[in-house]
C-alpha positions in Angstrom: -111.8 -90.3 -7.7 -112.6 -93.4 -5.5 -111.0 -95.7 -7.7 -107.9 -93.5 -8.2 -107.7 -93.5 -4.1 -108.3 -97.3 -3.9 -105.4 -97.8 -6.0 -103.0 -95.8 -3.9 -104.1 -97.5 -1.2 -103.2 -101.2 -2.5 -99.9 -100.3 -4.0 -99.1 -98.6 -0.6 -100.2 -102.1 1.0 -98.1 -103.9 -1.6 -95.3 -101.7 -1.0 -95.5 -102.6 2.9 -96.0 -106.4 2.2 -92.7 -107.1 -0.1 -90.1 -106.2 2.5 -92.1 -108.6 4.7 -91.8 -111.3 2.6 -88.3 -110.9 1.7 -87.3 -110.9 5.2 -89.2 -114.5 5.6 -86.8 -115.8 2.7 -84.0 -118.3 3.9 -80.3 -116.8 3.4 -78.3 -118.1 0.2 -76.3 -120.9 1.9 -72.4 -120.5 1.5 -70.7 -123.0 0.1 -67.0 -123.6 0.9 -64.7 -124.3 -2.1 -63.0 -127.6 -2.5 -60.0 -128.2 -0.6 -56.7 -128.1 -3.3 -55.3 -131.9 -2.6 -51.6 -132.0 -4.1 -50.2 -134.3 -5.7 -48.0 -137.0 -4.2 -44.2 -136.8 -4.5 -43.2 -140.6 -4.6 -40.9 -141.9 -1.5 -37.7 -144.3 -2.4 -36.6 -143.8 1.3 -37.2 -147.5 2.5 -35.8 -150.8 2.6 -37.0 -153.3 0.0 -36.3 -157.0 -0.8 -37.8 -158.5 -4.5 -36.6 -161.1 -6.7 -35.5 -161.0 -11.1 -34.8 -162.6 -13.5 -32.7 -162.8 -17.3 -30.1 -163.7 -18.9 -26.0 -164.3 -18.5 -23.6 -163.8 -21.6 -19.9 -165.1 -20.8 -17.8 -162.0 -22.4 -14.5 -164.0 -21.7 -11.5 -164.4 -24.7 -10.8 -168.0 -24.6 -7.3 -169.2 -24.7 -4.9 -168.2 -27.4 -5.0 -170.7 -30.3 -7.6 -172.9 -28.7 -11.4 -173.5 -29.6 -13.8 -173.8 -26.8 -17.6 -174.4 -26.5 -18.1 -172.3 -24.1 -22.6 -171.4 -24.4 -22.5 -167.5 -24.3 -26.6 -167.7 -22.7 -27.5 -168.9 -19.4 -30.2 -168.0 -18.0 -30.7 -166.7 -14.6 -33.1 -165.8 -11.4 -32.3 -164.8 -8.0 -33.1 -162.5 -5.0 -32.3 -159.2 -4.1 -32.8 -156.6 -1.1 -31.2 -153.2 0.1 -32.0 -149.9 1.1 -32.8 -146.4 -0.8 -32.6 -143.0 1.2 -34.1 -139.5 -1.2 -32.9 -136.3 -1.0 -32.0 -132.9 -2.4 -35.2 -133.7 -3.5 -34.6 -135.6 -6.7 -31.5 -137.8 -6.2 -31.2 -141.3 -4.8 -28.3 -143.5 -3.2 -28.4 -146.5 -2.1 -27.0 -150.0 -1.4 -28.3 -153.2 -2.3 -27.2 -157.1 -1.9 -28.3 -159.6 -4.8 -27.9 -163.2 -5.8 -28.5 -165.0 -9.4 -28.6 -168.8 -9.8 -27.4 -169.5 -13.1 -27.8 -172.5 -15.5 -24.5 -174.3 -16.4 -22.7 -173.4 -19.1 -20.2 -176.3 -18.7 -17.5 -174.7 -20.4 -14.5 -177.0 -21.8 -11.3 -176.8 -23.0 -9.1 -179.6 -24.7 -5.8 -178.0 -25.5 -3.7 -179.4 -28.0 0.4 -179.9 -28.5 2.4 -178.5 -26.5 -0.5 -179.4 -23.6 -2.1 -182.3 -25.3 -3.9 -184.8 -23.2 -5.2 -181.6 -20.6 -8.7 -180.3 -20.5 -10.0 -177.1 -18.9 -13.3 -177.1 -17.3 -15.1 -174.3 -15.9 -18.7 -173.7 -14.7 -20.2 -170.7 -13.3 -23.3 -171.6 -11.2 -24.1 -168.4 -9.3 -23.5 -164.6 -9.1 -23.3 -162.2 -6.2 -22.8 -158.9 -5.8 -23.0 -156.1 -3.3 -23.5 -152.2 -4.6 -23.6 -149.0 -3.8 -26.1 -147.1 -6.0 -26.6 -143.5 -7.2 -29.8 -142.4 -9.2 -31.6 -139.6 -10.3 -35.8 -139.8 -9.6 -38.4 -137.8 -11.5 -41.9 -138.6 -10.3 -42.2 -142.6 -10.1 -39.2 -143.4 -12.3 -35.4 -143.4 -11.5 -32.3 -143.6 -13.8 -29.5 -145.0 -11.4 -26.0 -146.5 -12.1 -24.8 -149.0 -9.5 -20.6 -150.6 -8.8 -19.0 -152.8 -5.9 -17.9 -156.0 -5.3 -18.7 -159.1 -6.6 -18.6 -162.8 -6.0 -18.5 -165.9 -8.6 -19.5 -169.3 -7.4 -17.6 -171.1 -9.6 -16.3 -174.7 -10.6 -13.1 -174.9 -12.2 -10.6 -177.9 -12.5 -8.0 -179.1 -15.0 -7.2 -182.8 -15.8 -3.8 -184.5 -18.0 -5.5 -187.8 -19.4 -9.3 -187.3 -17.6 -7.3 -187.3 -14.1 -7.7 -184.2 -12.3 -4.3 -181.8 -11.3 -3.8 -179.0 -9.8 -2.2 -175.8 -10.8 -5.3 -173.5 -11.7 -4.3 -169.9 -10.9 -7.5 -167.9 -11.0 -9.7 -165.8 -8.0 -13.7 -165.8 -7.4 -13.7 -162.5 -6.6 -14.1 -159.5 -8.4 -15.9 -156.6 -9.2 -19.2 -155.4 -11.1 -20.7 -151.9 -12.6 -23.9 -151.0 -14.0 -26.9 -149.2 -14.3 -30.8 -149.6 -14.9 -34.3 -147.7 -15.0 -37.0 -148.8 -12.0 -40.5 -147.6 -11.6 -42.6 -147.3 -8.5 -46.3 -148.6 -9.8 -47.5 -147.7 -6.0 -45.4 -146.8 -3.1 -44.6 -150.6 -2.1 -44.2 -152.0 -5.7 -41.3 -151.3 -8.3 -40.4 -153.4 -11.3 -37.3 -152.2 -13.4 -35.0 -153.3 -15.7 -31.5 -153.7 -15.3 -28.1 -154.6 -16.7 -25.0 -155.8 -14.6 -21.1 -156.5 -15.8 -18.9 -158.9 -13.9 -15.3 -159.3 -14.0 -13.5 -161.7 -11.9 -9.9 -161.3 -13.4 -7.9 -163.9 -15.3 -7.2 -167.5 -15.1 -4.2 -168.8 -16.2 -1.8 -172.1 -15.7 1.2 -172.9 -13.6 1.9 -176.2 -15.5 4.8 -175.4 -18.4 3.1 -177.3 -20.4 0.0 -174.9 -20.7 2.1 -171.5 -20.3 2.6 -170.7 -24.2 -1.4 -170.6 -24.2 -1.7 -167.7 -21.9 -4.6 -166.8 -19.6 -8.7 -166.4 -20.2 -10.5 -163.6 -18.7 -13.8 -164.5 -16.6 -16.1 -161.6 -17.2 -20.2 -161.6 -17.5 -22.4 -159.5 -18.7 -26.3 -160.2 -17.1 -29.6 -158.3 -17.9 -32.3 -158.8 -15.6 -35.7 -157.8 -15.2 -36.6 -157.9 -11.1 -39.8 -156.7 -8.6 -39.3 -155.1 -5.5 -41.6 -155.0 -2.4 -40.8 -151.9 -0.7 -41.3 -151.5 3.3 -42.0 -147.6 2.6 -43.7 -146.8 6.2 -43.5 -143.3 5.7 -45.4 -143.1 3.0 -45.3 -140.7 -0.1 -44.5 -137.3 0.3 -46.8 -134.4 -0.3 -46.0 -131.2 -1.8 -46.5 -128.0 0.3 -48.3 -124.9 -1.5 
């Protein structure tokens, strides 16, 4: 009986002690779930400058019945700059000016009779353009088309028995169209590959002895790879949820 009473007293004492011990334990700390960070949406809006290298390939058809020593391939390198505006929200509209220096092609034509003694030379030293462009962007990529005004730094001369004469009709102004793919490596740097076609009309002669040879078209096909630095003061746009 004595042992039973002692055991009962011990159980009662243990029951009174457990709540006190539990009260002395620290409460479980609350950990806030990490904030969800939205992926940035690349922003194309802003000014940019850059440079490019590539090749130019003459597309003229030559004069009727005359052999030409035209070199179709020319190295080119140049600079570009412009402004883009992103809207709606995956479309980009922009304007761009660029100039490419080209290697000498020194195209020379020697005319047979009735134009015997006449030689015509042309050399494209540079190509420039001011264009608008519109493109569709998904993430860091932009697929675009462009078109506008073009200018050729073009030297032409007509000679008779080695002496320069007048009588060339043609112009150095024309149009250009093209397209390409540009990719944002960071918000400030992008690279691009681009095709551009230039058309400067036709060259003909006001000299009766050369009238029968018709005219030749002055056009160029170019392929470029370029790098742009973008002054993106606004930074990336962040999606809101």
